[in-house]
All heavy atoms as a GROMACS GRO file, in nm:
protein
  577
    1MET      N    1  -0.857   1.286   0.945
    1MET     CA    2  -0.842   1.145   0.914
    1MET      C    3  -0.955   1.070   0.986
    1MET      O    4  -0.984   1.097   1.101
    1MET     CB    5  -0.705   1.094   0.959
    1MET     CG    6  -0.676   0.954   0.912
    1MET     SD    7  -0.510   0.892   0.950
    1MET     CE    8  -0.412   0.985   0.835
    2SER      N    9  -1.014   0.974   0.917
    2SER     CA   10  -1.120   0.896   0.978
    2SER      C   11  -1.063   0.773   1.048
    2SER      O   12  -0.949   0.735   1.025
    2SER     CB   13  -1.224   0.855   0.874
    2SER     OG   14  -1.165   0.773   0.776
    3THR      N   15  -1.145   0.714   1.132
    3THR     CA   16  -1.103   0.596   1.209
    3THR      C   17  -1.182   0.475   1.162
    3THR      O   18  -1.302   0.484   1.137
    3THR     CB   19  -1.128   0.619   1.359
    3THR    OG1   20  -1.055   0.734   1.400
    3THR    CG2   21  -1.087   0.500   1.440
    4LEU      N   22  -1.115   0.362   1.152
    4LEU     CA   23  -1.177   0.237   1.113
    4LEU      C   24  -1.149   0.134   1.221
    4LEU      O   25  -1.035   0.119   1.265
    4LEU     CB   26  -1.117   0.188   0.980
    4LEU     CG   27  -1.156   0.050   0.931
    4LEU    CD1   28  -1.304   0.047   0.894
    4LEU    CD2   29  -1.072   0.012   0.811
    5THR      N   30  -1.252   0.066   1.265
    5THR     CA   31  -1.236  -0.039   1.366
    5THR      C   32  -1.256  -0.173   1.298
    5THR      O   33  -1.355  -0.193   1.228
    5THR     CB   34  -1.338  -0.022   1.479
    5THR    OG1   35  -1.320   0.107   1.538
    5THR    CG2   36  -1.321  -0.129   1.585
    6ILE      N   37  -1.162  -0.264   1.319
    6ILE     CA   38  -1.172  -0.399   1.263
    6ILE      C   39  -1.174  -0.498   1.379
    6ILE      O   40  -1.082  -0.498   1.461
    6ILE     CB   41  -1.052  -0.430   1.170
    6ILE    CG1   42  -1.047  -0.330   1.055
    6ILE    CG2   43  -1.060  -0.573   1.118
    6ILE    CD1   44  -0.925  -0.341   0.968
    7ASN      N   45  -1.277  -0.579   1.383
    7ASN     CA   46  -1.287  -0.681   1.486
    7ASN      C   47  -1.241  -0.814   1.430
    7ASN      O   48  -1.299  -0.864   1.333
    7ASN     CB   49  -1.432  -0.692   1.536
    7ASN     CG   50  -1.478  -0.567   1.605
    7ASN    OD1   51  -1.408  -0.514   1.689
    7ASN    ND2   52  -1.596  -0.521   1.570
    8LEU      N   53  -1.136  -0.868   1.487
    8LEU     CA   54  -1.082  -0.997   1.445
    8LEU      C   55  -1.104  -1.099   1.555
    8LEU      O   56  -1.101  -1.065   1.674
    8LEU     CB   57  -0.932  -0.986   1.416
    8LEU     CG   58  -0.891  -0.893   1.302
    8LEU    CD1   59  -0.739  -0.880   1.298
    8LEU    CD2   60  -0.944  -0.943   1.171
    9PRO      N   61  -1.125  -1.223   1.519
    9PRO     CA   62  -1.139  -1.327   1.622
    9PRO      C   63  -1.012  -1.335   1.708
    9PRO      O   64  -0.902  -1.305   1.661
    9PRO     CB   65  -1.156  -1.456   1.541
    9PRO     CG   66  -1.196  -1.413   1.404
    9PRO     CD   67  -1.136  -1.277   1.384
   10ASP      N   68  -1.030  -1.372   1.832
   10ASP     CA   69  -0.916  -1.385   1.923
   10ASP      C   70  -0.813  -1.486   1.871
   10ASP      O   71  -0.695  -1.477   1.904
   10ASP     CB   72  -0.962  -1.426   2.063
   10ASP     CG   73  -1.041  -1.316   2.131
   10ASP    OD1   74  -1.021  -1.197   2.096
   10ASP    OD2   75  -1.123  -1.347   2.218
   11SER      N   76  -0.858  -1.580   1.790
   11SER     CA   77  -0.768  -1.683   1.738
   11SER      C   78  -0.671  -1.629   1.633
   11SER      O   79  -0.572  -1.694   1.600
   11SER     CB   80  -0.849  -1.798   1.679
   11SER     OG   81  -0.929  -1.751   1.572
   12VAL      N   82  -0.698  -1.510   1.579
   12VAL     CA   83  -0.609  -1.450   1.480
   12VAL      C   84  -0.493  -1.383   1.554
   12VAL      O   85  -0.512  -1.289   1.629
   12VAL     CB   86  -0.683  -1.347   1.392
   12VAL    CG1   87  -0.587  -1.278   1.297
   12VAL    CG2   88  -0.796  -1.414   1.316
   13ASP      N   89  -0.374  -1.435   1.529
   13ASP     CA   90  -0.256  -1.384   1.596
   13ASP      C   91  -0.178  -1.295   1.500
   13ASP      O   92  -0.090  -1.342   1.427
   13ASP     CB   93  -0.169  -1.499   1.646
   13ASP     CG   94  -0.049  -1.452   1.727
   13ASP    OD1   95  -0.057  -1.342   1.786
   13ASP    OD2   96   0.052  -1.524   1.730
   14ILE      N   97  -0.215  -1.168   1.496
   14ILE     CA   98  -0.149  -1.073   1.407
   14ILE      C   99  -0.139  -0.939   1.479
   14ILE      O  100  -0.230  -0.899   1.552
   14ILE     CB  101  -0.224  -1.060   1.273
   14ILE    CG1  102  -0.143  -0.982   1.171
   14ILE    CG2  103  -0.362  -1.002   1.292
   14ILE    CD1  104  -0.195  -0.991   1.030
   15GLU      N  105  -0.028  -0.872   1.457
   15GLU     CA  106  -0.007  -0.743   1.522
   15GLU      C  107  -0.078  -0.633   1.446
   15GLU      O  108  -0.090  -0.638   1.323
   15GLU     CB  109   0.142  -0.711   1.529
   15GLU     CG  110   0.220  -0.804   1.620
   15GLU     CD  111   0.368  -0.768   1.626
   15GLU    OE1  112   0.408  -0.667   1.564
   15GLU    OE2  113   0.442  -0.842   1.689
   16LYS      N  114  -0.122  -0.531   1.518
   16LYS     CA  115  -0.190  -0.417   1.457
   16LYS      C  116  -0.105  -0.355   1.347
   16LYS      O  117  -0.155  -0.322   1.240
   16LYS     CB  118  -0.220  -0.313   1.566
   16LYS     CG  119  -0.281  -0.186   1.515
   16LYS     CD  120  -0.299  -0.084   1.628
   16LYS     CE  121  -0.341   0.050   1.575
   16LYS     NZ  122  -0.349   0.152   1.680
   17GLN      N  123   0.024  -0.340   1.370
   17GLN     CA  124   0.113  -0.278   1.272
   17GLN      C  125   0.115  -0.358   1.142
   17GLN      O  126   0.119  -0.300   1.034
   17GLN     CB  127   0.254  -0.265   1.330
   17GLN     CG  128   0.348  -0.185   1.244
   17GLN     CD  129   0.310  -0.038   1.233
   17GLN    OE1  130   0.245   0.016   1.322
   17GLN    NE2  131   0.349   0.025   1.126
   18SER      N  132   0.111  -0.488   1.151
   18SER     CA  133   0.112  -0.572   1.031
   18SER      C  134  -0.015  -0.551   0.949
   18SER      O  135  -0.011  -0.545   0.826
   18SER     CB  136   0.124  -0.720   1.068
   18SER     OG  137   0.249  -0.746   1.127
   19VAL      N  138  -0.128  -0.540   1.016
   19VAL     CA  139  -0.254  -0.516   0.948
   19VAL      C  140  -0.252  -0.380   0.879
   19VAL      O  141  -0.293  -0.367   0.763
   19VAL     CB  142  -0.373  -0.526   1.046
   19VAL    CG1  143  -0.504  -0.484   0.979
   19VAL    CG2  144  -0.385  -0.666   1.102
   20LEU      N  145  -0.201  -0.280   0.948
   20LEU     CA  146  -0.194  -0.146   0.889
   20LEU      C  147  -0.104  -0.144   0.766
   20LEU      O  148  -0.136  -0.079   0.666
   20LEU     CB  149  -0.144  -0.046   0.993
   20LEU     CG  150  -0.240  -0.017   1.108
   20LEU    CD1  151  -0.173   0.071   1.213
   20LEU    CD2  152  -0.368   0.046   1.058
   21LYS      N  153   0.006  -0.215   0.770
   21LYS     CA  154   0.096  -0.222   0.655
   21LYS      C  155   0.028  -0.290   0.536
   21LYS      O  156   0.040  -0.244   0.422
   21LYS     CB  157   0.224  -0.297   0.690
   21LYS     CG  158   0.317  -0.221   0.780
   21LYS     CD  159   0.438  -0.306   0.815
   21LYS     CE  160   0.527  -0.240   0.917
   21LYS     NZ  161   0.641  -0.328   0.954
   22MET      N  162  -0.043  -0.400   0.562
   22MET     CA  163  -0.113  -0.471   0.455
   22MET      C  164  -0.219  -0.384   0.390
   22MET      O  165  -0.229  -0.376   0.267
   22MET     CB  166  -0.179  -0.599   0.509
   22MET     CG  167  -0.085  -0.712   0.534
   22MET     SD  168  -0.173  -0.863   0.579
   22MET     CE  169  -0.192  -0.839   0.754
   23ILE      N  170  -0.297  -0.316   0.473
   23ILE     CA  171  -0.403  -0.229   0.421
   23ILE      C  172  -0.342  -0.114   0.341
   23ILE      O  173  -0.388  -0.083   0.230
   23ILE     CB  174  -0.491  -0.178   0.535
   23ILE    CG1  175  -0.572  -0.293   0.595
   23ILE    CG2  176  -0.582  -0.065   0.488
   23ILE    CD1  177  -0.645  -0.258   0.724
   24ALA      N  178  -0.240  -0.053   0.396
   24ALA     CA  179  -0.176   0.060   0.328
   24ALA      C  180  -0.118   0.016   0.194
   24ALA      O  181  -0.132   0.088   0.093
   24ALA     CB  182  -0.068   0.120   0.417
   25ALA      N  183  -0.052  -0.100   0.189
   25ALA     CA  184   0.006  -0.150   0.064
   25ALA      C  185  -0.103  -0.173  -0.040
   25ALA      O  186  -0.087  -0.137  -0.158
   25ALA     CB  187   0.085  -0.277   0.089
   26HIS      N  188  -0.213  -0.230   0.001
   26HIS     CA  189  -0.323  -0.256  -0.092
   26HIS      C  190  -0.383  -0.126  -0.144
   26HIS      O  191  -0.408  -0.111  -0.265
   26HIS     CB  192  -0.431  -0.341  -0.024
   26HIS     CG  193  -0.548  -0.366  -0.112
   26HIS    ND1  194  -0.545  -0.457  -0.216
   26HIS    CD2  195  -0.671  -0.309  -0.116
   26HIS    CE1  196  -0.663  -0.454  -0.278
   26HIS    NE2  197  -0.740  -0.365  -0.218
   27LEU      N  198  -0.405  -0.030  -0.055
   27LEU     CA  199  -0.463   0.097  -0.096
   27LEU      C  200  -0.368   0.176  -0.187
   27LEU      O  201  -0.412   0.248  -0.277
   27LEU     CB  202  -0.503   0.179   0.026
   27LEU     CG  203  -0.620   0.121   0.107
   27LEU    CD1  204  -0.642   0.201   0.234
   27LEU    CD2  205  -0.746   0.113   0.023
   28TYR      N  206  -0.239   0.160  -0.166
   28TYR     CA  207  -0.141   0.222  -0.256
   28TYR      C  208  -0.145   0.154  -0.392
   28TYR      O  209  -0.148   0.219  -0.496
   28TYR     CB  210   0.000   0.216  -0.197
   28TYR     CG  211   0.104   0.265  -0.295
   28TYR    CD1  212   0.114   0.401  -0.325
   28TYR    CD2  213   0.189   0.177  -0.360
   28TYR    CE1  214   0.207   0.447  -0.418
   28TYR    CE2  215   0.282   0.222  -0.452
   28TYR     CZ  216   0.290   0.357  -0.480
   28TYR     OH  217   0.381   0.402  -0.573
   29GLN      N  218  -0.149   0.021  -0.390
   29GLN     CA  219  -0.147  -0.055  -0.514
   29GLN      C  220  -0.267  -0.021  -0.604
   29GLN      O  221  -0.252  -0.009  -0.725
   29GLN     CB  222  -0.147  -0.205  -0.484
   29GLN     CG  223  -0.141  -0.293  -0.607
   29GLN     CD  224  -0.137  -0.439  -0.573
   29GLN    OE1  225  -0.200  -0.483  -0.477
   29GLN    NE2  226  -0.062  -0.515  -0.649
   30ASN      N  227  -0.384  -0.004  -0.543
   30ASN     CA  228  -0.501   0.022  -0.628
   30ASN      C  229  -0.522   0.171  -0.654
   30ASN      O  230  -0.621   0.210  -0.715
   30ASN     CB  231  -0.627  -0.045  -0.574
   30ASN     CG  232  -0.681   0.018  -0.447
   30ASN    OD1  233  -0.652   0.132  -0.416
   30ASN    ND2  234  -0.762  -0.057  -0.374
   31GLY      N  235  -0.428   0.255  -0.609
   31GLY     CA  236  -0.432   0.396  -0.641
   31GLY      C  237  -0.519   0.482  -0.551
   31GLY      O  238  -0.538   0.600  -0.577
   32THR      N  239  -0.570   0.424  -0.443
   32THR     CA  240  -0.653   0.499  -0.350
   32THR      C  241  -0.570   0.598  -0.270
   32THR      O  242  -0.616   0.709  -0.241
   32THR     CB  243  -0.728   0.404  -0.255
   32THR    OG1  244  -0.806   0.312  -0.333
   32THR    CG2  245  -0.819   0.478  -0.160
   33LEU      N  246  -0.449   0.558  -0.233
   33LEU     CA  247  -0.360   0.642  -0.155
   33LEU      C  248  -0.230   0.668  -0.230
   33LEU      O  249  -0.183   0.582  -0.306
   33LEU     CB  250  -0.323   0.575  -0.022
   33LEU     CG  251  -0.435   0.548   0.077
   33LEU    CD1  252  -0.380   0.476   0.200
   33LEU    CD2  253  -0.505   0.676   0.119
   34THR      N  254  -0.172   0.785  -0.208
   34THR     CA  255  -0.038   0.813  -0.259
   34THR      C  256   0.062   0.739  -0.171
   34THR      O  257   0.026   0.687  -0.063
   34THR     CB  258  -0.006   0.963  -0.253
   34THR    OG1  259  -0.002   1.004  -0.116
   34THR    CG2  260  -0.109   1.045  -0.331
   35LEU      N  261   0.188   0.737  -0.213
   35LEU     CA  262   0.292   0.672  -0.134
   35LEU      C  263   0.301   0.736   0.005
   35LEU      O  264   0.308   0.666   0.106
   35LEU     CB  265   0.426   0.680  -0.206
   35LEU     CG  266   0.543   0.610  -0.137
   35LEU    CD1  267   0.519   0.460  -0.128
   35LEU    CD2  268   0.672   0.639  -0.211
   36GLY      N  269   0.298   0.867   0.011
   36GLY     CA  270   0.306   0.937   0.139
   36GLY      C  271   0.188   0.909   0.229
   36GLY      O  272   0.204   0.888   0.349
   37GLN      N  273   0.068   0.907   0.172
   37GLN     CA  274  -0.051   0.877   0.250
   37GLN      C  275  -0.048   0.734   0.303
   37GLN      O  276  -0.082   0.708   0.419
   37GLN     CB  277  -0.177   0.898   0.166
   37GLN     CG  278  -0.206   1.042   0.132
   37GLN     CD  279  -0.314   1.055   0.025
   37GLN    OE1  280  -0.329   0.970  -0.063
   37GLN    NE2  281  -0.389   1.164   0.034
   38ALA      N  282  -0.008   0.641   0.217
   38ALA     CA  283  -0.001   0.500   0.259
   38ALA      C  284   0.102   0.482   0.369
   38ALA      O  285   0.078   0.407   0.465
   38ALA     CB  286   0.032   0.412   0.138
   39ALA      N  287   0.215   0.549   0.357
   39ALA     CA  288   0.317   0.541   0.461
   39ALA      C  289   0.263   0.591   0.594
   39ALA      O  290   0.288   0.532   0.699
   39ALA     CB  291   0.440   0.621   0.420
   40LYS      N  292   0.186   0.699   0.589
   40LYS     CA  293   0.128   0.754   0.712
   40LYS      C  294   0.031   0.654   0.774
   40LYS      O  295   0.032   0.635   0.896
   40LYS     CB  296   0.058   0.886   0.682
   40LYS     CG  297   0.012   0.959   0.803
   40LYS     CD  298  -0.038   1.099   0.768
   40LYS     CE  299  -0.078   1.172   0.895
   40LYS     NZ  300  -0.127   1.308   0.866
   41VAL      N  301  -0.053   0.590   0.693
   41VAL     CA  302  -0.145   0.488   0.744
   41VAL      C  303  -0.068   0.375   0.810
   41VAL      O  304  -0.107   0.325   0.916
   41VAL     CB  305  -0.235   0.433   0.631
   41VAL    CG1  306  -0.310   0.308   0.675
   41VAL    CG2  307  -0.334   0.540   0.584
   42ALA      N  308   0.043   0.336   0.749
   42ALA     CA  309   0.125   0.226   0.803
   42ALA      C  310   0.207   0.269   0.924
   42ALA      O  311   0.270   0.186   0.989
   42ALA     CB  312   0.217   0.173   0.693
   43GLY      N  313   0.210   0.400   0.951
   43GLY     CA  314   0.289   0.450   1.065
   43GLY      C  315   0.438   0.447   1.039
   43GLY      O  316   0.517   0.424   1.130
   44MET      N  317   0.476   0.473   0.912
   44MET     CA  318   0.616   0.464   0.872
   44MET      C  319   0.658   0.589   0.797
   44MET      O  320   0.573   0.665   0.749
   44MET     CB  321   0.636   0.342   0.781
   44MET     CG  322   0.596   0.209   0.843
   44MET     SD  323   0.612   0.073   0.726
   44MET     CE  324   0.791   0.059   0.720
   45GLU      N  325   0.788   0.606   0.783
   45GLU     CA  326   0.841   0.708   0.694
   45GLU      C  327   0.820   0.662   0.550
   45GLU      O  328   0.818   0.541   0.522
   45GLU     CB  329   0.990   0.730   0.721
   45GLU     CG  330   1.020   0.788   0.858
   45GLU     CD  331   0.967   0.928   0.876
   45GLU    OE1  332   0.970   1.007   0.779
   45GLU    OE2  333   0.921   0.960   0.987
   46LYS      N  334   0.806   0.758   0.459
   46LYS     CA  335   0.774   0.725   0.320
   46LYS      C  336   0.872   0.626   0.258
   46LYS      O  337   0.831   0.527   0.197
   46LYS     CB  338   0.771   0.853   0.236
   46LYS     CG  339   0.726   0.830   0.093
   46LYS     CD  340   0.745   0.950   0.002
   46LYS     CE  341   0.669   1.070   0.045
   46LYS     NZ  342   0.675   1.179  -0.056
   47TRP      N  343   1.002   0.649   0.273
   47TRP     CA  344   1.099   0.562   0.206
   47TRP      C  345   1.111   0.427   0.273
   47TRP      O  346   1.141   0.327   0.207
   47TRP     CB  347   1.233   0.634   0.191
   47TRP     CG  348   1.212   0.760   0.113
   47TRP    CD1  349   1.233   0.887   0.156
   47TRP    CD2  350   1.159   0.771  -0.020
   47TRP    NE1  351   1.197   0.977   0.058
   47TRP    CE2  352   1.150   0.909  -0.052
   47TRP    CE3  353   1.115   0.679  -0.116
   47TRP    CZ2  354   1.102   0.956  -0.173
   47TRP    CZ3  355   1.068   0.727  -0.237
   47TRP    CH2  356   1.062   0.862  -0.265
   48ASP      N  357   1.086   0.420   0.403
   48ASP     CA  358   1.083   0.290   0.471
   48ASP      C  359   0.964   0.209   0.422
   48ASP      O  360   0.973   0.089   0.398
   48ASP     CB  361   1.075   0.308   0.623
   48ASP     CG  362   1.201   0.370   0.681
   48ASP    OD1  363   1.310   0.351   0.622
   48ASP    OD2  364   1.192   0.438   0.784
   49PHE      N  365   0.850   0.277   0.405
   49PHE     CA  366   0.731   0.209   0.353
   49PHE      C  367   0.756   0.160   0.210
   49PHE      O  368   0.720   0.048   0.175
   49PHE     CB  369   0.609   0.301   0.358
   49PHE     CG  370   0.484   0.239   0.305
   49PHE    CD1  371   0.417   0.140   0.377
   49PHE    CD2  372   0.434   0.277   0.182
   49PHE    CE1  373   0.302   0.081   0.327
   49PHE    CE2  374   0.318   0.219   0.131
   49PHE     CZ  375   0.253   0.120   0.205
   50ALA      N  376   0.818   0.245   0.128
   50ALA     CA  377   0.848   0.207  -0.010
   50ALA      C  378   0.930   0.079  -0.015
   50ALA      O  379   0.910  -0.006  -0.103
   50ALA     CB  380   0.921   0.321  -0.081
   51GLU      N  381   1.022   0.064   0.079
   51GLU     CA  382   1.107  -0.056   0.081
   51GLU      C  383   1.032  -0.182   0.119
   51GLU      O  384   1.070  -0.292   0.078
   51GLU     CB  385   1.225  -0.034   0.175
   51GLU     CG  386   1.327   0.062   0.118
   51GLU     CD  387   1.453   0.070   0.202
   51GLU    OE1  388   1.476  -0.019   0.286
   51GLU    OE2  389   1.529   0.166   0.182
   52ILE      N  390   0.925  -0.172   0.197
   52ILE     CA  391   0.852  -0.293   0.238
   52ILE      C  392   0.742  -0.331   0.139
   52ILE      O  393   0.682  -0.438   0.152
   52ILE     CB  394   0.794  -0.281   0.381
   52ILE    CG1  395   0.690  -0.170   0.390
   52ILE    CG2  396   0.903  -0.261   0.484
   52ILE    CD1  397   0.556  -0.218   0.436
   53LEU      N  398   0.716  -0.248   0.040
   53LEU     CA  399   0.611  -0.280  -0.058
   53LEU      C  400   0.635  -0.414  -0.126
   53LEU      O  401   0.541  -0.488  -0.152
   53LEU     CB  402   0.598  -0.169  -0.162
   53LEU     CG  403   0.526  -0.042  -0.117
   53LEU    CD1  404   0.535   0.065  -0.225
   53LEU    CD2  405   0.382  -0.071  -0.081
   54LYS      N  406   0.762  -0.444  -0.152
   54LYS     CA  407   0.794  -0.572  -0.219
   54LYS      C  408   0.748  -0.692  -0.135
   54LYS      O  409   0.714  -0.797  -0.189
   54LYS     CB  410   0.941  -0.581  -0.250
   54LYS     CG  411   1.031  -0.586  -0.129
   54LYS     CD  412   1.180  -0.591  -0.167
   54LYS     CE  413   1.271  -0.589  -0.050
   54LYS     NZ  414   1.256  -0.480   0.043
   55ASP      N  415   0.743  -0.676  -0.003
   55ASP     CA  416   0.698  -0.784   0.085
   55ASP      C  417   0.552  -0.818   0.061
   55ASP      O  418   0.506  -0.927   0.096
   55ASP     CB  419   0.717  -0.746   0.233
   55ASP     CG  420   0.863  -0.724   0.268
   55ASP    OD1  421   0.952  -0.772   0.195
   55ASP    OD2  422   0.888  -0.656   0.371
   56TYR      N  423   0.478  -0.724   0.003
   56TYR     CA  424   0.335  -0.743  -0.025
   56TYR      C  425   0.308  -0.758  -0.175
   56TYR      O  426   0.193  -0.753  -0.219
   56TYR     CB  427   0.255  -0.624   0.032
   56TYR     CG  428   0.272  -0.614   0.182
   56TYR    CD1  429   0.365  -0.526   0.237
   56TYR    CD2  430   0.201  -0.697   0.267
   56TYR    CE1  431   0.384  -0.520   0.374
   56TYR    CE2  432   0.219  -0.691   0.404
   56TYR     CZ  433   0.311  -0.602   0.457
   56TYR     OH  434   0.330  -0.597   0.593
   57GLY      N  435   0.415  -0.775  -0.252
   57GLY     CA  436   0.401  -0.794  -0.396
   57GLY      C  437   0.356  -0.669  -0.470
   57GLY      O  438   0.293  -0.678  -0.574
   58VAL      N  439   0.389  -0.552  -0.414
   58VAL     CA  440   0.348  -0.425  -0.472
   58VAL      C  441   0.472  -0.352  -0.523
   58VAL      O  442   0.571  -0.340  -0.452
   58VAL     CB  443   0.274  -0.337  -0.368
   58VAL    CG1  444   0.239  -0.201  -0.425
   58VAL    CG2  445   0.149  -0.409  -0.317
   59SER      N  446   0.464  -0.303  -0.645
   59SER     CA  447   0.573  -0.226  -0.702
   59SER      C  448   0.561  -0.080  -0.660
   59SER      O  449   0.451  -0.025  -0.657
   59SER     CB  450   0.570  -0.234  -0.855
   59SER     OG  451   0.664  -0.145  -0.911
   60ILE      N  452   0.673  -0.019  -0.629
   60ILE     CA  453   0.671   0.124  -0.597
   60ILE      C  454   0.631   0.204  -0.721
   60ILE      O  455   0.574   0.311  -0.711
   60ILE     CB  456   0.805   0.173  -0.541
   60ILE    CG1  457   0.790   0.316  -0.490
   60ILE    CG2  458   0.914   0.162  -0.644
   60ILE    CD1  459   0.907   0.367  -0.412
   61PHE      N  460   0.659   0.150  -0.837
   61PHE     CA  461   0.621   0.213  -0.963
   61PHE      C  462   0.481   0.168  -0.997
   61PHE      O  463   0.460   0.076  -1.074
   61PHE     CB  464   0.720   0.177  -1.074
   61PHE     CG  465   0.860   0.213  -1.039
   61PHE    CD1  466   0.953   0.116  -1.006
   61PHE    CD2  467   0.899   0.346  -1.034
   61PHE    CE1  468   1.083   0.150  -0.971
   61PHE    CE2  469   1.029   0.382  -0.999
   61PHE     CZ  470   1.120   0.283  -0.967
   62ASN      N  471   0.386   0.232  -0.936
   62ASN     CA  472   0.245   0.197  -0.948
   62ASN      C  473   0.192   0.250  -1.081
   62ASN      O  474   0.118   0.347  -1.086
   62ASN     CB  475   0.168   0.255  -0.830
   62ASN     CG  476   0.035   0.188  -0.809
   62ASN    OD1  477   0.006   0.089  -0.873
   62ASN    ND2  478  -0.044   0.240  -0.720
   63TYR      N  479   0.233   0.184  -1.189
   63TYR     CA  480   0.203   0.230  -1.323
   63TYR      C  481   0.161   0.108  -1.404
   63TYR      O  482   0.244   0.023  -1.437
   63TYR     CB  483   0.329   0.294  -1.382
   63TYR     CG  484   0.305   0.387  -1.497
   63TYR    CD1  485   0.250   0.513  -1.476
   63TYR    CD2  486   0.340   0.351  -1.625
   63TYR    CE1  487   0.230   0.600  -1.581
   63TYR    CE2  488   0.320   0.438  -1.731
   63TYR     CZ  489   0.266   0.562  -1.709
   63TYR     OH  490   0.246   0.648  -1.813
   64PRO      N  491   0.032   0.096  -1.434
   64PRO     CA  492  -0.016  -0.023  -1.505
   64PRO      C  493   0.053  -0.043  -1.640
   64PRO      O  494   0.080   0.055  -1.712
   64PRO     CB  495  -0.165   0.004  -1.526
   64PRO     CG  496  -0.200   0.111  -1.428
   64PRO     CD  497  -0.074   0.190  -1.406
   65ALA      N  498   0.078  -0.167  -1.674
   65ALA     CA  499   0.145  -0.200  -1.800
   65ALA      C  500   0.066  -0.148  -1.920
   65ALA      O  501   0.124  -0.104  -2.019
   65ALA     CB  502   0.166  -0.350  -1.811
   66SER      N  503  -0.066  -0.151  -1.911
   66SER     CA  504  -0.148  -0.104  -2.022
   66SER      C  505  -0.125   0.046  -2.048
   66SER      O  506  -0.120   0.089  -2.164
   66SER     CB  507  -0.296  -0.129  -1.993
   66SER     OG  508  -0.335  -0.061  -1.875
   67GLU      N  509  -0.109   0.125  -1.942
   67GLU     CA  510  -0.081   0.267  -1.959
   67GLU      C  511   0.059   0.288  -2.014
   67GLU      O  512   0.080   0.379  -2.095
   67GLU     CB  513  -0.098   0.341  -1.827
   67GLU     CG  514  -0.243   0.356  -1.784
   67GLU     CD  515  -0.257   0.437  -1.657
   67GLU    OE1  516  -0.169   0.522  -1.629
   67GLU    OE2  517  -0.355   0.414  -1.586
   68LEU      N  518   0.154   0.207  -1.972
   68LEU     CA  519   0.290   0.219  -2.023
   68LEU      C  520   0.293   0.191  -2.173
   68LEU      O  521   0.354   0.265  -2.250
   68LEU     CB  522   0.384   0.123  -1.950
   68LEU     CG  523   0.529   0.122  -1.995
   68LEU    CD1  524   0.592   0.260  -1.980
   68LEU    CD2  525   0.608   0.018  -1.916
   69ALA      N  526   0.224   0.086  -2.216
   69ALA     CA  527   0.220   0.053  -2.359
   69ALA      C  528   0.157   0.165  -2.439
   69ALA      O  529   0.206   0.202  -2.546
   69ALA     CB  530   0.143  -0.077  -2.379
   70GLU      N  531   0.051   0.225  -2.385
   70GLU     CA  532  -0.015   0.336  -2.453
   70GLU      C  533   0.077   0.458  -2.461
   70GLU      O  534   0.085   0.523  -2.565
   70GLU     CB  535  -0.145   0.373  -2.379
   70GLU     CG  536  -0.227   0.480  -2.447
   70GLU     CD  537  -0.285   0.436  -2.580
   70GLU    OE1  538  -0.304   0.315  -2.603
   70GLU    OE2  539  -0.313   0.525  -2.662
   71ASP      N  540   0.149   0.486  -2.354
   71ASP     CA  541   0.242   0.598  -2.354
   71ASP      C  542   0.355   0.577  -2.454
   71ASP      O  543   0.396   0.670  -2.523
   71ASP     CB  544   0.300   0.621  -2.212
   71ASP     CG  545   0.200   0.684  -2.118
   71ASP    OD1  546   0.094   0.732  -2.166
   71ASP    OD2  547   0.229   0.687  -1.999
   72LEU      N  548   0.405   0.454  -2.462
   72LEU     CA  549   0.512   0.425  -2.558
   72LEU      C  550   0.462   0.440  -2.702
   72LEU      O  551   0.534   0.488  -2.790
   72LEU     CB  552   0.568   0.284  -2.534
   72LEU     CG  553   0.649   0.266  -2.407
   72LEU    CD1  554   0.685   0.119  -2.387
   72LEU    CD2  555   0.776   0.352  -2.411
   73LYS      N  556   0.340   0.398  -2.724
   73LYS     CA  557   0.280   0.411  -2.857
   73LYS      C  558   0.266   0.558  -2.897
   73LYS      O  559   0.288   0.595  -3.011
   73LYS     CB  560   0.144   0.341  -2.860
   73LYS     CG  561   0.079   0.338  -2.997
   73LYS     CD  562  -0.051   0.260  -2.994
   73LYS     CE  563  -0.162   0.361  -2.970
   73LYS     NZ  564  -0.295   0.302  -2.972
   74ASN      N  565   0.232   0.642  -2.800
   74ASN     CA  566   0.211   0.783  -2.827
   74ASN      C  567   0.340   0.865  -2.830
   74ASN      O  568   0.339   0.981  -2.871
   74ASN     CB  569   0.116   0.844  -2.723
   74ASN     CG  570  -0.024   0.789  -2.734
   74ASN    OD1  571  -0.068   0.754  -2.842
   74ASN    ND2  572  -0.094   0.781  -2.623
   75ALA      N  573   0.450   0.805  -2.786
   75ALA     CA  574   0.576   0.880  -2.779
   75ALA      C  575   0.639   0.904  -2.914
   75ALA      O  576   0.620   0.843  -3.010
   75ALA     CB  577   0.675   0.805  -2.691
   0.00000   0.00000   0.00000
C-alpha cells in the first residue's frame, strides 16, 4: 500500500479519520476501489463502511443507471 501525505492549513478543523472516510467513499463511488478496499482505507470493517456511504451521498449499489438500462434492454 502506498502512502499519501496531505497538508491542510491549521485553520481546517477536521479529524484524520473523517478525511479518510471521505476519500474512501469518493474512490468507491468512482470505481477506483472495491468496497473492501475502500473500507480498509477508511480504517473500518466492510459492512460498517457500507453503512456510512449514505452520509457521503454514495450508494452501496455502485451501478450506473445507464448500465442498468442497457442490461434491462438486453435481458
